[in-house]
C-alpha positions as CSV (number, residue, x, y, z in Angstrom):
1,M,30.3,32.2,27.0
2,A,29.8,34.2,24.1
3,K,32.9,35.8,22.9
4,T,33.6,38.9,23.5
5,F,35.9,42.0,22.6
6,T,36.7,45.2,24.3
7,L,34.5,48.4,23.2
8,E,35.7,52.2,23.6
9,V,33.2,55.2,22.8
10,V,35.2,58.5,23.5
11,T,34.0,62.3,22.8
12,P,36.5,65.0,23.7
13,E,35.3,65.6,26.8
14,R,34.9,62.3,28.2
15,V,34.7,58.1,28.0
16,V,31.1,57.6,27.4
17,A,31.7,53.6,27.3
18,S,34.8,51.1,27.9
19,E,33.6,47.8,28.7
20,E,33.2,43.9,27.7
21,V,30.2,43.5,25.0
22,T,29.4,40.8,22.8
23,S,28.2,42.7,19.8
24,L,27.8,45.8,18.5
25,V,25.7,47.6,15.5
26,I,27.0,51.0,14.5
27,P,25.7,53.8,11.9
28,A,28.5,53.3,9.2
29,H,28.7,56.0,6.5
30,E,27.2,53.3,3.9
31,G,24.7,51.8,6.3
32,Y,24.6,50.2,9.7
33,L,27.4,47.5,10.6
34,G,27.6,44.9,12.8
35,V,30.3,43.9,14.3
36,L,31.5,40.7,17.1
37,A,34.2,39.3,18.3
38,G,37.2,38.6,15.8
39,H,35.5,41.1,13.2
40,A,38.3,41.9,10.3
41,P,40.1,44.8,11.4
42,M,38.6,47.9,9.2
43,L,38.3,52.1,9.9
44,C,35.4,53.7,8.6
45,T,33.3,56.8,9.2
46,L,30.3,57.2,11.3
47,Q,27.1,59.1,10.7
48,P,24.8,60.1,13.3
49,G,22.8,57.2,14.2
50,E,22.0,54.9,16.9
51,I,24.7,53.0,18.4
52,A,23.1,49.7,19.6
53,I,25.7,47.6,22.3
54,K,25.0,44.3,23.4
55,S,26.9,42.5,26.3
56,E,26.4,39.4,27.7
57,K,24.0,40.8,31.0
58,R,22.3,44.3,29.1
59,E,21.7,45.7,26.0
60,S,22.0,50.1,25.7
61,H,22.0,52.6,23.2
62,L,24.1,55.8,22.3
63,A,22.9,58.5,20.0
64,T,25.9,59.7,17.9
65,S,26.5,62.8,15.9
66,G,29.1,60.4,13.7
67,G,32.8,60.2,13.6
68,F,35.2,57.6,13.1
69,V,35.8,53.9,14.3
70,E,38.4,51.4,14.1
71,I,37.4,47.9,14.5
72,T,39.9,45.0,15.2
73,P,39.4,41.2,16.4
74,K,39.4,42.2,20.1
75,R,38.8,45.7,20.2
76,V,36.6,48.7,18.9
77,I,36.9,52.6,19.4
78,V,34.5,54.5,18.4
79,L,36.1,58.6,18.2
80,S,32.8,61.0,18.1
81,E,32.3,64.5,18.8
82,S,29.4,63.4,20.9
83,A,28.0,60.6,22.0
84,E,25.1,59.9,24.6
85,K,23.0,57.3,26.2
86,I,19.5,57.7,24.9
87,A,18.1,57.5,28.4
88,D,19.9,61.0,29.0
89,I,18.5,63.1,26.0
90,D,16.7,65.4,27.1
91,L,13.8,65.6,24.3
92,A,12.8,69.6,24.7
93,R,16.3,70.9,24.4
94,A,17.0,68.6,21.7
95,K,14.2,69.9,19.5
96,E,15.0,73.5,20.8
97,A,18.7,72.5,18.9
98,R,16.4,71.4,15.8
99,Q,14.5,74.6,15.6
100,R,18.0,77.2,16.1
101,A,19.6,75.1,13.6
102,A,16.7,75.2,11.2
103,V,16.6,79.1,11.2
104,R,20.4,79.2,10.9
105,L,19.9,76.9,7.4
106,H,17.4,78.9,5.8
107,S,19.4,82.2,6.6
108,A,23.0,80.6,5.9
109,E,24.7,81.4,2.8
110,K,26.8,78.7,1.1
111,G,29.7,77.6,2.0
112,T,30.7,76.5,6.0
113,D,28.0,78.4,7.9
114,R,25.6,75.9,5.8
115,E,27.6,73.0,6.3
116,R,27.4,73.3,10.2
117,A,23.7,74.3,9.9
118,E,23.0,70.7,8.2
119,A,25.1,69.1,10.6
120,A,23.9,70.5,14.0
121,L,19.9,69.8,12.2
122,K,21.3,66.4,11.6
123,R,22.4,65.7,14.9
124,A,19.1,67.4,16.8
125,E,16.9,65.2,14.5
126,N,18.9,62.1,15.3
127,R,18.4,62.9,19.3
128,I,14.7,63.5,18.9
129,K,14.3,60.5,16.9
130,L,16.3,58.3,19.0
131,A,14.9,59.9,22.6
132,E,10.6,59.2,21.1
133,K,12.0,55.7,19.9
134,Y,13.1,54.2,23.2
135,K,11.3,56.6,26.1
136,K,7.8,54.9,24.9
């Protein structure tokens, strides 16, 4: 039996995942980070990307918009503004969101509006990339 740890992926709306897993790969700010049971404690920020989850019985993937992660030897908590199963991504809706974000980005002045438009564009592009990768 492989060593496991508890994973919780939480957004403001809901708990996306709460399970015992054997490994986790997350999009940390400086690059992808692998986590196994017994990992040294750490806190880090996440960038938009893919969360790969492995348990003894299955493998699953989530798209995340970024956020924060707390790692302890027996538990990992991911706090994200949004996270969804890649199989649940509506590709047409994601492409529409990318188009809206691109239009907002080109019309935005410097400052908060531009930063929000850039973040929305990154989220949409991440969702599209992952949906196309796994729906082939």
